[in-house]
All heavy atoms as an XYZ file, in Angstrom:
919
protein
N    -117.732     21.369     28.437
C    -118.350     22.778     28.617
C    -117.401     23.805     27.896
O    -116.200     23.738     28.103
C    -118.520     23.078     30.064
C    -118.934     24.388     30.290
S    -120.601     24.294     31.056
C    -121.131     25.916     31.207
N    -118.001     24.590     27.091
C    -117.137     25.543     26.329
C    -116.629     26.681     27.275
O    -117.292     27.042     28.246
C    -118.014     26.250     25.267
N    -115.425     27.024     26.941
C    -114.703     28.144     27.752
C    -114.817     29.370     26.980
O    -114.527     29.457     25.830
C    -113.300     27.687     27.998
C    -112.536     28.649     28.906
C    -111.072     28.142     28.974
O    -110.823     27.025     29.033
O    -110.273     29.034     29.243
N    -115.083     30.449     27.744
C    -115.334     31.806     27.129
C    -113.947     32.414     26.962
O    -113.174     32.515     27.964
C    -116.160     32.643     28.005
C    -116.489     33.973     27.491
C    -117.401     34.832     28.215
C    -116.930     35.332     29.538
N    -117.885     36.328     30.186
N    -113.541     32.839     25.787
C    -112.240     33.446     25.530
C    -112.486     34.823     24.953
O    -113.198     34.930     23.909
C    -111.481     32.582     24.453
C    -111.039     31.193     25.105
C    -109.917     31.291     26.003
O    -109.130     32.056     26.013
N    -109.901     30.311     26.949
N    -111.782     35.857     25.399
C    -111.777     37.104     24.757
C    -111.144     37.009     23.443
O    -110.007     36.542     23.256
C    -110.959     38.215     25.599
C    -110.866     39.488     24.963
C    -111.952     40.414     24.932
C    -109.693     39.894     24.416
C    -111.921     41.614     24.253
C    -109.602     41.116     23.743
C    -110.743     42.013     23.717
N    -111.929     37.525     22.445
C    -111.329     37.499     20.987
C    -110.823     38.896     20.590
O    -109.706     38.950     20.071
C    -112.454     37.093     20.077
N    -111.614     39.921     20.673
C    -111.135     41.303     20.303
C    -112.350     42.263     20.635
O    -113.377     41.905     21.180
C    -110.901     41.277     18.776
S    -112.431     40.971     17.672
N    -112.073     43.541     20.260
C    -113.070     44.558     20.414
C    -114.028     44.463     19.234
O    -113.502     44.200     18.153
C    -112.401     45.910     20.574
C    -111.593     46.164     21.804
C    -112.443     46.229     22.956
C    -111.616     46.654     24.261
N    -112.523     46.606     25.436
N    -115.296     44.822     19.525
C    -116.251     44.802     18.344
C    -115.902     45.657     17.197
O    -116.037     45.386     16.044
C    -117.607     45.189     18.877
N    -115.205     46.851     17.481
C    -114.782     47.734     16.436
C    -113.611     47.142     15.660
O    -113.340     47.784     14.558
C    -114.374     49.118     17.121
O    -113.156     48.854     17.994
N    -112.984     46.147     15.984
C    -111.972     45.499     15.156
C    -112.518     44.533     14.091
O    -111.715     44.109     13.213
C    -111.057     44.781     16.067
C    -110.319     45.631     17.075
C    -109.489     44.774     17.942
O    -108.553     44.052     17.470
O    -109.690     44.803     19.202
N    -113.796     44.215     14.118
C    -114.328     43.325     13.150
C    -114.992     44.070     12.014
O    -115.965     44.769     12.245
C    -115.427     42.436     13.841
C    -115.907     41.420     12.757
C    -114.872     41.676     15.006
N    -114.439     43.903     10.681
C    -114.933     44.702      9.602
C    -116.398     44.202      9.257
O    -116.659     42.961      9.591
C    -113.997     44.442      8.569
C    -113.186     43.237      8.897
C    -113.291     43.116     10.446
N    -117.110     44.827      8.571
C    -118.425     44.370      8.047
C    -118.301     43.639      6.646
O    -119.178     42.983      6.222
C    -119.367     45.493      7.910
O    -118.883     46.523      7.075
N    -117.158     43.678      6.076
C    -117.009     43.006      4.717
C    -115.831     41.981      4.690
O    -115.443     41.629      3.613
C    -116.784     44.106      3.730
C    -115.422     44.971      4.013
O    -114.889     44.794      5.099
O    -115.102     45.690      3.026
N    -115.416     41.595      5.793
C    -114.289     40.597      5.752
C    -114.281     40.016      7.186
O    -114.897     40.508      8.103
C    -112.963     41.217      5.440
N    -113.535     38.916      7.356
C    -113.314     38.404      8.768
C    -112.239     39.036      9.463
O    -111.237     39.443      8.974
C    -113.107     36.838      8.608
N    -112.363     38.955     10.796
C    -111.230     39.292     11.676
C    -110.696     37.914     12.114
O    -111.398     37.047     12.804
C    -111.766     40.019     12.925
C    -110.813     40.119     14.109
C    -109.619     41.110     13.819
C    -108.841     41.225     15.104
N    -107.611     41.855     14.782
N    -109.413     37.614     11.800
C    -108.863     36.372     12.149
C    -108.284     36.493     13.609
O    -107.573     37.439     13.895
C    -107.811     35.944     11.216
C    -108.238     35.960      9.777
C    -107.149     34.581     11.539
C    -109.425     35.027      9.546
N    -108.693     35.571     14.411
C    -108.229     35.477     15.800
C    -107.577     34.144     16.065
O    -108.191     33.159     15.438
C    -109.215     35.860     16.840
C    -109.661     37.344     16.599
C    -110.462     34.986     16.671
N    -106.699     33.961     16.913
C    -106.170     32.745     17.283
C    -106.126     32.486     18.755
O    -105.985     33.405     19.559
C    -104.647     32.553     16.732
O    -103.880     33.584     17.223
C    -104.627     32.691     15.233
N    -106.319     31.188     19.123
C    -106.316     30.765     20.540
C    -105.399     29.515     20.556
O    -105.739     28.491     20.093
C    -107.694     30.368     21.020
C    -108.677     31.484     20.935
C    -109.512     31.506     19.903
C    -108.721     32.542     21.879
C    -110.444     32.583     19.766
C    -109.599     33.472     21.678
C    -110.533     33.619     20.748
N    -104.071     29.752     20.854
C    -103.167     28.671     20.700
C    -102.996     28.338     19.188
O    -102.660     29.236     18.425
N    -103.247     27.066     18.891
C    -103.207     26.590     17.440
C    -104.447     26.716     16.753
O    -104.539     26.436     15.556
C    -102.674     25.214     17.393
C    -101.166     25.127     17.914
C    -100.605     23.792     17.713
N    -101.386     22.815     17.042
C    -101.346     21.448     17.132
N    -100.534     20.937     17.994
N    -102.088     20.694     16.394
N    -105.513     27.175     17.402
C    -106.872     27.272     16.840
C    -107.089     28.580     16.230
O    -107.028     29.639     16.820
C    -107.940     27.146     17.975
C    -109.368     27.026     17.512
C    -109.678     25.764     16.676
C    -110.286     26.991     18.752
N    -107.331     28.676     14.840
C    -107.548     29.884     14.163
C    -109.100     29.938     13.791
O    -109.602     29.018     13.233
C    -106.725     29.918     12.755
O    -107.010     31.091     12.093
N    -109.645     31.131     14.085
C    -111.068     31.362     13.867
C    -111.157     32.637     13.057
O    -110.445     33.559     13.153
C    -111.832     31.432     15.090
C    -111.744     30.416     16.221
C    -112.582     30.831     17.398
C    -112.222     29.072     15.576
N    -112.338     32.622     12.256
C    -112.762     33.935     11.564
C    -113.965     34.518     12.356
O    -114.923     33.782     12.566
N    -113.901     35.749     12.675
C    -115.017     36.485     13.345
C    -115.659     37.357     12.250
O    -114.983     38.075     11.568
C    -114.582     37.281     14.481
C    -114.347     36.700     15.735
C    -113.718     37.678     16.767
C    -115.551     36.066     16.318
N    -116.977     37.256     12.105
C    -117.759     38.027     11.033
C    -118.814     38.809     11.776
O    -119.425     38.404     12.785
C    -118.429     36.980     10.164
C    -117.399     36.125      9.387
C    -117.044     34.946     10.005
C    -117.021     36.510      8.157
C    -116.170     34.175      9.186
C    -116.094     35.758      7.490
C    -115.624     34.473      7.978
N    -119.104     39.992     11.234
C    -120.120     40.908     11.642
C    -121.279     40.828     10.577
O    -121.069     41.294      9.537
C    -119.622     42.292     11.817
C    -120.623     43.293     12.309
C    -119.976     44.692     12.357
C    -120.969     45.729     12.792
N    -120.334     47.043     12.915
N    -122.357     40.384     11.032
C    -123.553     40.285     10.090
C    -124.675     41.147     10.722
O    -124.534     41.685     11.913
C    -124.064     38.937      9.987
C    -123.103     37.935      9.360
C    -123.695     36.536      9.168
C    -122.550     38.366      8.043
N    -125.725     41.369     10.060
C    -126.756     42.304     10.563
C    -127.491     41.800     11.918
O    -128.038     42.491     12.607
C    -127.741     42.588      9.462
C    -128.490     41.285      8.907
O    -128.232     40.203      9.521
O    -129.367     41.503      7.964
N    -127.290     40.430     12.095
C    -127.905     39.983     13.268
C    -126.860     39.720     14.460
O    -127.176     39.019     15.492
C    -128.699     38.622     12.969
C    -127.674     37.532     12.549
O    -126.507     37.786     12.200
O    -128.182     36.399     12.498
N    -125.717     40.209     14.323
C    -124.717     39.959     15.376
C    -123.388     39.393     14.804
O    -123.117     39.467     13.674
N    -122.583     38.841     15.709
C    -121.249     38.378     15.461
C    -121.298     36.826     15.350
O    -122.068     36.168     16.088
C    -120.218     38.854     16.413
C    -120.147     40.234     16.443
C    -120.962     41.199     17.167
C    -119.231     40.883     15.614
C    -120.778     42.509     17.133
C    -119.043     42.340     15.613
C    -119.788     43.157     16.310
O    -119.675     44.438     16.284
N    -120.493     36.217     14.496
C    -120.435     34.758     14.219
C    -118.874     34.391     14.078
O    -118.187     35.082     13.548
C    -121.137     34.411     13.032
C    -122.633     34.782     13.107
N    -123.606     34.087     13.567
C    -123.314     35.993     12.729
C    -124.735     34.619     13.587
N    -124.548     35.850     13.041
N    -118.695     33.105     14.582
C    -117.260     32.617     14.481
C    -117.289     31.376     13.750
O    -118.104     30.390     14.043
C    -116.671     32.567     15.858
N    -116.302     31.200     12.792
C    -116.152     29.875     12.021
C    -114.717     29.507     12.214
O    -113.734     30.257     12.314
C    -116.345     30.125     10.548
C    -117.736     30.428     10.104
C    -117.778     30.665      8.543
C    -118.608     29.342     10.319
N    -114.486     28.134     12.204
C    -113.182     27.559     12.208
C    -112.497     27.987     10.838
O    -113.185     27.970      9.770
C    -113.178     26.020     12.241
C    -111.921     25.300     12.259
C    -111.079     25.599     13.486
C    -112.144     23.851     12.194
N    -111.324     28.531     10.898
C    -110.602     29.128      9.758
C    -109.925     27.912      8.960
O    -108.705     27.964      8.572
C    -109.544     30.057     10.099
C    -109.011     30.798      9.036
O    -109.519     30.858      7.906
N    -107.903     31.446      9.223
N    -110.710     26.811      8.659
C    -110.200     25.794      7.991
C    -111.331     25.189      6.950
O    -112.443     24.875      7.513
C    -109.716     24.551      8.839
C    -109.392     23.327      8.022
C    -108.690     24.962      9.762
N    -111.136     25.211      5.709
C    -112.003     24.717      4.755
C    -111.993     23.138      4.837
O    -111.006     22.546      4.832
C    -111.660     25.225      3.370
S    -112.841     24.572      2.168
N    -113.217     22.561      5.010
C    -113.397     21.189      5.054
C    -112.935     20.345      3.859
O    -112.675     19.160      3.806
C    -114.686     20.818      5.577
C    -115.446     22.023      5.270
C    -114.538     23.169      5.248
N    -112.809     21.144      2.728
C    -112.479     20.508      1.438
C    -111.085     20.105      1.325
O    -110.651     18.857      1.222
C    -112.868     21.432      0.219
C    -112.574     20.972     -1.061
N    -111.902     21.816     -1.914
C    -112.708     19.896     -1.622
C    -111.676     21.133     -3.064
N    -112.155     19.939     -2.927
N    -110.128     21.082      1.452
C    -108.635     20.754      1.313
C    -107.928     21.455      2.368
O    -106.664     21.553      2.290
C    -108.228     21.246     -0.046
C    -108.795     20.466     -1.215
C    -108.110     19.049     -1.271
C    -108.701     18.333     -2.504
N    -108.182     16.982     -2.649
N    -108.568     21.995      3.485
C    -107.719     22.628      4.597
C    -107.190     23.965      4.395
O    -106.419     24.547      5.157
N    -107.793     24.829      3.382
C    -107.344     26.228      3.159
C    -107.804     27.078      4.338
O    -108.656     26.715      5.129
C    -107.896     26.687      1.840
N    -107.287     28.233      4.434
C    -107.696     29.226      5.453
C    -109.041     29.830      4.965
O    -109.056     30.908      4.348
C    -106.598     30.242      5.528
N    -110.050     29.208      5.236
C    -111.366     29.477      4.679
C    -111.885     30.920      5.060
O    -112.309     31.611      4.107
C    -112.417     28.537      5.285
C    -113.932     28.889      5.015
C    -114.205     28.706      3.577
C    -114.799     27.976      5.925
N    -111.633     31.389      6.212
C    -112.097     32.728      6.627
C    -111.381     33.890      5.979
O    -111.759     35.059      6.208
C    -112.111     32.825      8.112
S    -113.209     31.542      8.821
N    -110.195     33.568      5.348
C    -109.479     34.625      4.613
C    -109.998     34.863      3.276
O    -109.436     35.791      2.538
C    -108.033     34.275      4.746
C    -107.464     34.224      6.148
C    -106.061     33.773      6.251
O    -105.248     33.915      5.394
O    -105.792     33.277      7.351
N    -110.941     34.081      2.763
C    -111.558     34.253      1.487
C    -112.560     35.425      1.641
O    -112.813     35.935      2.657
N    -113.170     35.783      0.516
C    -114.026     36.982      0.442
C    -115.368     36.599      1.082
O    -115.959     35.545      0.956
C    -114.186     37.188     -1.081
C    -113.865     35.882     -1.686
C    -112.907     35.266     -0.866
N    -115.894     37.651      1.810
C    -117.310     37.589      2.133
C    -118.139     38.000      1.077
O    -117.838     39.018      0.352
C    -117.494     38.607      3.457
C    -118.966     38.731      3.729
C    -116.658     38.041      4.643
N    -119.207     37.261      0.746
C    -119.972     37.422     -0.435
C    -121.338     36.997     -0.315
O    -121.865     36.590      0.710
C    -119.305     36.637     -1.603
S    -119.163     34.926     -1.339
N    -122.015     36.964     -1.540
C    -123.329     36.410     -1.607
C    -123.276     35.333     -2.725
O    -122.136     34.867     -3.035
N    -124.445     34.892     -3.291
C    -124.337     33.932     -4.301
C    -125.397     34.136     -5.267
O    -126.382     34.997     -5.057
C    -124.412     32.472     -3.747
O    -124.081     31.518     -4.680
C    -125.773     32.160     -3.187
N    -125.501     33.375     -6.397
C    -126.562     33.533     -7.411
C    -127.663     32.626     -7.000
O    -127.471     31.387     -6.621
C    -126.022     33.290     -8.808
O    -125.328     32.039     -8.807
C    -125.163     34.372     -9.247
N    -128.823     33.059     -7.163
C    -130.054     32.183     -6.871
C    -130.475     31.528     -8.151
O    -130.468     31.950     -9.257
C    -131.160     33.198     -6.438
C    -132.514     32.696     -6.239
C    -133.504     33.717     -5.886
C    -134.836     33.214     -5.754
N    -135.802     34.337     -5.358
N    -130.952     30.288     -7.983
C    -131.463     29.561     -9.003
C    -132.868     30.022     -9.431
O    -133.718     30.188     -8.577
C    -131.596     28.004     -8.588
C    -132.056     27.187     -9.812
C    -132.050     25.656     -9.484
O    -131.508     25.243     -8.331
N    -132.620     24.853    -10.244
N    -133.090     30.235    -10.693
C    -134.299     30.794    -11.206
C    -134.729     29.914    -12.321
O    -134.052     29.171    -12.907
C    -134.278     32.206    -11.579
O    -133.462     32.320    -12.667
C    -133.722     33.119    -10.514
N    -135.912     30.128    -12.817
C    -136.532     29.445    -13.963
C    -136.187     30.202    -15.262
O    -136.510     29.738    -16.401
C    -138.042     29.202    -13.832
C    -138.384     28.261    -12.742
O    -137.504     27.393    -12.443
O    -139.461     28.440    -12.149
N    -135.676     31.369    -15.060
C    -135.436     32.213    -16.176
C    -133.975     32.213    -16.517
O    -133.207     31.688    -15.759
C    -135.825     33.702    -15.892
C    -137.378     33.846    -15.442
C    -138.190     33.484    -16.621
O    -138.000     33.788    -17.759
O    -139.319     32.809    -16.375
N    -133.562     32.824    -17.653
C    -132.144     32.921    -18.009
C    -131.631     34.248    -17.429
O    -131.301     35.202    -18.224
C    -132.045     32.820    -19.542
C    -132.368     31.540    -20.024
C    -132.104     31.642    -21.555
N    -131.826     30.265    -22.082
C    -131.581     30.013    -23.209
N    -131.515     31.026    -24.138
N    -131.277     28.787    -23.666
N    -131.560     34.276    -16.134
C    -130.971     35.505    -15.558
C    -130.227     35.130    -14.236
O    -130.444     34.002    -13.749
C    -132.198     36.419    -15.123
C    -133.096     35.823    -14.066
C    -134.305     36.735    -13.727
O    -134.133     37.875    -13.832
O    -135.302     36.119    -13.227
N    -129.461     35.995    -13.832
C    -128.705     35.790    -12.602
C    -129.207     36.729    -11.599
O    -129.408     37.942    -11.793
C    -127.213     36.108    -12.756
C    -126.482     35.061    -13.551
C    -126.141     35.284    -14.911
C    -126.100     33.872    -12.966
C    -125.513     34.388    -15.595
C    -125.460     32.887    -13.761
C    -125.155     33.219    -14.985
N    -129.664     36.192    -10.515
C    -130.244     36.996     -9.367
C    -129.238     36.842     -8.183
O    -129.007     35.690     -7.599
C    -131.542     36.516     -8.959
C    -132.101     37.304     -7.730
C    -132.498     36.667    -10.098
N    -128.526     37.884     -7.812
C    -127.593     37.801     -6.619
C    -128.327     38.055     -5.293
O    -129.153     38.850     -5.131
C    -126.624     38.999     -6.774
C    -125.431     38.822     -5.912
C    -124.452     37.961     -6.056
C    -125.184     39.822     -4.915
C    -123.332     37.827     -5.243
C    -124.110     39.716     -4.057
C    -123.140     38.764     -4.271
O    -122.046     38.753     -3.405
N    -128.048     37.054     -4.489
C    -128.712     37.122     -3.056
C    -127.842     36.907     -1.996
O    -126.684     36.420     -2.229
C    -129.969     36.143     -3.031
C    -129.555     34.663     -3.131
C    -130.699     33.695     -2.995
O    -131.931     34.199     -2.922
O    -130.500     32.519     -3.092
N    -128.306     36.948     -0.787
C    -127.581     36.702      0.408
C    -126.112     37.507      0.576
O    -125.137     36.939      1.022
C    -127.355     35.210      0.579
C    -128.576     34.392      0.539
C    -128.504     32.993      0.958
N    -127.975     32.859      2.251
C    -127.482     31.815      2.823
N    -127.436     30.685      2.106
N    -126.937     31.765      4.043
N    -126.163     38.683      0.132
C    -124.907     39.452      0.042
C    -124.428     39.568      1.537
O    -125.167     39.885      2.394
C    -125.187     40.827     -0.532
N    -123.151     39.331      1.696
C    -122.459     39.463      3.024
C    -122.729     38.348      3.995
O    -122.388     38.402      5.167
N    -123.487     37.229      3.574
C    -123.860     36.121      4.538
C    -122.970     34.972      4.236
O    -123.084     33.933      4.969
C    -125.322     35.764      4.388
C    -126.200     36.890      4.694
C    -127.687     36.458      4.470
O    -127.988     35.256      4.316
O    -128.524     37.366      4.566
N    -122.151     34.859      3.260
C    -121.277     33.701      2.878
C    -119.827     34.036      2.881
O    -119.436     35.287      2.673
C    -121.646     33.289      1.457
C    -123.184     33.081      1.179
C    -123.372     32.728     -0.190
C    -123.745     31.960      2.128
N    -119.014     33.065      3.137
C    -117.551     33.257      2.937
C    -117.169     32.180      1.814
O    -117.721     31.013      1.792
C    -116.750     33.086      4.207
C    -117.052     31.661      4.779
C    -115.312     33.383      4.022
N    -116.387     32.705      0.911
C    -115.954     31.832     -0.240
C    -114.475     31.465     -0.098
O    -113.600     32.286      0.082
C    -116.151     32.552     -1.524
C    -115.594     31.616     -2.778
C    -115.808     32.416     -4.033
N    -117.214     32.803     -4.292
C    -117.541     34.100     -4.619
N    -116.578     34.982     -4.745
N    -118.811     34.399     -4.789
N    -114.192     30.098      0.015
C    -112.845     29.644      0.175
C    -111.953     30.187     -1.049
O    -112.413     29.995     -2.256
C    -112.745     28.155      0.149
S    -111.174     27.473      0.406
N    -110.880     30.728     -0.751
C    -110.066     31.268     -1.820
C    -109.358     30.302     -2.734
O    -109.019     30.481     -3.828
C    -108.933     32.200     -1.282
N    -109.292     29.010     -2.183
C    -108.578     28.003     -3.054
C    -109.400     27.564     -4.133
O    -109.061     27.394     -5.353
C    -108.177     26.860     -2.172
C    -106.902     27.061     -1.461
C    -106.214     28.235     -1.250
C    -106.127     26.177     -0.634
N    -105.098     28.129     -0.522
C    -104.989     26.792     -0.108
C    -106.217     24.759     -0.366
C    -104.091     26.215      0.693
C    -105.337     24.156      0.333
C    -104.231     24.792      0.941
N    -110.636     27.078     -3.856
C    -111.537     26.408     -4.912
C    -112.947     26.944     -4.946
O    -113.718     26.384     -5.670
C    -111.616     24.878     -4.530
C    -110.208     24.224     -4.605
N    -109.624     23.712     -3.436
C    -109.449     23.872     -5.564
C    -108.457     23.234     -3.737
N    -108.298     23.333     -5.050
N    -113.186     28.045     -4.276
C    -114.465     28.796     -4.455
C    -115.620     28.135     -3.692
O    -116.765     28.549     -3.960
N    -115.373     27.182     -2.795
C    -116.534     26.676     -2.011
C    -117.123     27.714     -1.176
O    -116.375     28.470     -0.531
C    -116.062     25.463     -1.177
C    -115.804     24.157     -1.961
C    -115.387     24.049     -3.234
C    -115.989     22.887     -1.464
N    -115.172     22.711     -3.601
C    -115.560     22.112     -2.502
C    -116.379     22.334     -0.262
C    -115.543     20.634     -2.465
C    -116.405     20.973     -0.242
C    -116.020     20.109     -1.251
N    -118.445     27.832     -1.111
C    -119.095     28.935     -0.397
C    -119.867     28.292      0.882
O    -120.539     27.277      0.753
C    -120.206     29.600     -1.314
C    -119.569     30.295     -2.414
C    -120.509     30.821     -3.472
O    -121.778     30.249     -3.557
O    -120.268     31.902     -4.079
N    -119.624     28.939      1.991
C    -120.097     28.471      3.289
C    -121.044     29.541      3.902
O    -120.654     30.788      3.818
C    -119.014     28.107      4.142
C    -118.292     26.911      3.816
C    -117.200     27.016      2.809
C    -118.615     25.615      4.287
C    -116.518     25.918      2.423
C    -117.820     24.515      3.863
C    -116.815     24.652      2.849
N    -122.119     29.123      4.521
C    -122.955     29.990      5.243
C    -122.232     30.483      6.500
O    -121.904     29.603      7.294
C    -124.271     29.309      5.567
C    -125.250     30.166      6.256
O    -125.035     30.636      7.341
O    -126.481     30.405      5.711
N    -122.060     31.787      6.718
C    -121.373     32.147      7.905
C    -122.109     31.838      9.222
O    -121.482     31.529     10.236
C    -121.159     33.711      7.853
C    -120.129     33.978      6.702
C    -120.633     34.310      9.172
C    -119.876     35.376      6.397
N    -123.441     31.836      9.210
C    -124.175     31.529     10.415
C    -124.105     30.096     10.838
O    -124.027     29.801     12.015
C    -125.670     31.958     10.278
C    -125.829     33.526     10.176
C    -127.299     33.933     10.024
N    -127.399     35.241     10.020
C    -127.491     36.028      8.808
N    -127.363     35.408      7.680
N    -127.618     37.286      8.837
N    -124.306     29.205      9.826
C    -124.443     27.775     10.151
C    -123.162     26.919      9.861
O    -122.983     25.842     10.405
C    -125.484     27.155      9.335
O    -125.199     27.182      7.951
N    -122.216     27.545      9.052
C    -120.965     26.775      8.645
C    -121.220     25.724      7.437
O    -120.461     25.182      7.075
N    -122.494     25.782      7.014
C    -122.823     24.781      5.987
C    -122.362     25.103      4.608
O    -122.338     26.373      4.213
C    -124.274     24.621      5.835
C    -125.038     24.016      7.006
C    -126.486     23.940      6.900
O    -127.095     24.795      6.223
O    -127.095     23.077      7.741
N    -121.837     24.122      3.832
C    -121.552     24.214      2.462
C    -122.755     24.449      1.621
O    -123.622     23.525      1.833
C    -120.549     23.067      2.073
C    -120.210     22.989      0.612
C    -119.749     24.018     -0.048
C    -120.358     21.752     -0.084
C    -119.451     24.012     -1.441
C    -119.931     21.604     -1.400
C    -119.448     22.774     -2.119
N    -122.916     25.373      0.761
C    -124.039     25.600     -0.016
C    -124.516     24.452     -0.948
O    -125.704     24.148     -1.083
C    -124.077     26.888     -0.831
C    -123.982     28.221     -0.025
C    -124.081     29.417     -0.893
C    -124.945     28.252      1.170
N    -123.619     23.707     -1.421
C    -123.836     22.666     -2.442
C    -124.312     21.369     -1.704
O    -125.208     20.681     -2.185
C    -122.673     22.390     -3.335
C    -122.942     21.256     -4.251
C    -122.447     23.581     -4.182
N    -123.667     21.098     -0.542
C    -124.048     19.894      0.200
C    -124.037     20.168      1.599
O    -122.908     20.451      2.333
C    -122.929     18.824     -0.101
C    -123.125     17.524      0.649
O    -124.127     17.441      1.513
O    -122.458     16.579      0.284
N    -125.247     20.401      2.199
C    -125.389     20.900      3.535
C    -124.836     19.884      4.741
O    -124.678     20.234      5.857
C    -126.780     21.210      3.873
C    -127.265     22.291      2.944
C    -128.468     23.084      3.547
N    -128.945     24.094      2.655
C    -128.487     25.291      2.463
N    -127.406     25.560      3.168
N    -128.991     26.115      1.556
N    -124.459     18.647      4.184
C    -123.841     17.728      5.122
C    -122.380     18.006      5.384
O    -121.705     17.521      6.341
C    -124.061     16.234      4.726
O    -123.225     15.963      3.488
N    -121.727     18.832      4.497
C    -120.365     19.322      4.590
C    -120.425     20.724      5.352
O    -121.222     21.553      4.917
C    -119.751     19.414      3.215
C    -118.313     20.010      3.371
C    -119.650     18.033      2.546
N    -119.609     20.787      6.369
C    -119.765     22.088      7.077
C    -118.416     22.324      7.786
O    -117.569     21.392      7.995
C    -120.761     22.162      8.111
C    -120.670     21.087      9.164
C    -121.773     21.098     10.293
N    -123.101     21.175      9.675
C    -124.092     22.065      9.982
N    -123.915     22.997     10.771
N    -125.253     21.996      9.350
N    -118.112     23.610      8.075
C    -117.042     23.933      8.970
C    -117.548     24.222     10.352
O    -118.725     24.613     10.488
C    -116.189     25.159      8.471
O    -115.093     25.328      9.121
C    -117.024     26.415      8.491
N    -116.808     24.043     11.387
C    -117.315     24.199     12.743
C    -117.555     25.679     13.020
O    -116.856     26.537     12.582
C    -116.221     23.710     13.672
C    -116.677     23.697     15.208
C    -115.725     22.937     15.975
C    -116.087     22.929     17.463
N    -117.522     22.631     17.835
N    -118.658     25.908     13.746
C    -119.039     27.155     14.298
C    -118.861     27.273     15.727
O    -118.847     26.186     16.371
C    -120.523     27.525     13.978
O    -121.400     26.532     14.640
C    -120.801     27.581     12.458
N    -118.630     28.499     16.325
C    -118.514     28.695     17.602
C    -119.415     29.793     18.214
O    -119.547     30.783     17.495
C    -117.083     29.130     17.952
C    -116.017     28.022     17.574
C    -115.550     27.968     16.277
C    -115.506     27.122     18.555
C    -114.646     26.951     15.997
C    -114.699     26.146     18.253
C    -114.189     26.128     16.919
N    -120.042     29.600     19.376
C    -120.933     30.658     19.881
C    -120.074     31.894     20.222
O    -118.916     31.739     20.657
C    -121.389     30.015     21.175
C    -121.266     28.485     21.036
C    -120.048     28.283     20.153
N    -120.758     32.939     20.043
C    -120.104     34.263     20.297
C    -121.059     35.111     21.101
O    -122.192     35.126     20.973
C    -119.870     35.070     18.931
C    -119.267     36.421     19.159
C    -119.024     34.245     18.047
N    -120.423     35.774     22.103
C    -121.228     36.757     22.921
C    -120.415     38.124     22.827
O    -119.287     38.194     22.810
C    -121.386     36.286     24.441
O    -119.992     35.975     24.934
C    -122.166     35.041     24.508
N    -121.320     39.125     23.013
C    -120.791     40.542     22.999
C    -121.139     41.091     24.437
O    -122.295     41.055     24.820
C    -121.532     41.353     21.972
C    -121.098     42.784     21.797
C    -119.687     42.926     21.367
C    -122.056     43.454     20.724
N    -120.113     41.471     25.104
C    -120.251     42.151     26.464
C    -119.785     43.584     26.342
O    -118.479     43.713     26.337
C    -119.553     41.408     27.484
C    -120.101     39.948     27.637
C    -119.447     39.055     28.651
O    -118.695     39.579     29.529
O    -119.598     37.821     28.594
N    -120.572     44.607     26.264
C    -120.061     45.960     25.963
C    -119.478     45.955     24.642
O    -120.107     45.594     23.623
N    -118.164     46.281     24.586
C    -117.502     46.266     23.354
C    -116.504     45.061     23.196
O    -115.872     44.912     22.073
C    -116.544     47.523     23.176
C    -117.215     48.761     22.670
C    -117.510     48.567     21.115
O    -116.634     48.459     20.306
O    -118.724     48.737     20.808
N    -116.682     44.110     24.088
C    -115.771     43.012     24.011
C    -116.553     41.785     23.381
O    -117.679     41.443     23.725
C    -115.290     42.632     25.396
C    -114.403     43.579     26.124
O    -113.858     44.403     25.416
O    -114.426     43.679     27.333
N    -115.713     41.079     22.500
C    -116.243     39.899     21.847
C    -115.641     38.682     22.476
O    -114.385     38.649     22.521
C    -116.165     39.850     20.295
C    -116.874     41.101     19.648
C    -116.512     38.648     19.703
C    -116.706     41.115     18.214
N    -116.483     37.765     22.938
C    -115.980     36.489     23.437
C    -116.434     35.339     22.582
O    -117.536     35.363     22.089
C    -116.485     36.200     24.844
C    -115.857     37.312     25.814
C    -116.597     38.489     26.134
C    -114.811     36.963     26.541
C    -116.118     39.397     26.958
C    -114.212     37.910     27.525
C    -114.967     39.058     27.712
O    -114.382     40.005     28.569
N    -115.563     34.327     22.411
C    -115.849     33.122     21.650
C    -115.822     32.043     22.670
O    -114.976     31.903     23.482
C    -114.852     32.966     20.520
C    -115.231     31.543     19.752
C    -114.843     34.003     19.487
N    -116.811     31.200     22.528
C    -117.005     30.061     23.400
C    -116.349     28.831     22.809
O    -116.971     28.227     21.821
C    -118.411     29.781     23.857
C    -119.038     30.993     24.562
N    -119.124     31.091     25.905
C    -119.447     32.240     24.018
C    -119.608     32.261     26.185
N    -119.851     32.917     25.086
N    -115.144     28.332     23.239
C    -114.460     27.309     22.515
C    -114.201     26.110     23.553
O    -114.339     26.220     24.754
C    -113.150     27.674     22.011
C    -112.243     28.295     22.992
C    -113.301     28.620     20.897
C    -110.838     28.626     22.567
């Protein structure tokens, strides 16, 4: 059963980057998206980099034309080491959905954010 841990105040989580929080040796990134708050393990499954310290971004959409269409702005985090992009909500790697980083449930109680670990 997951244990609820106080992470931070909602006002401490930026809308364009992660708020890094630690619980003992466990490092997590808290993200604020339009549908609420999300938490990811701050470890890239590729080579172990601090995933959540990379930029919050979007990605280019595949099209049939010779154009770049930027989509999903603010919904992805890009690992600073090798550029792997992960969905903040699901933790899935965009190129291979079988590769993922761990996600954690988050609850908001007033201004307090809790992560269930």
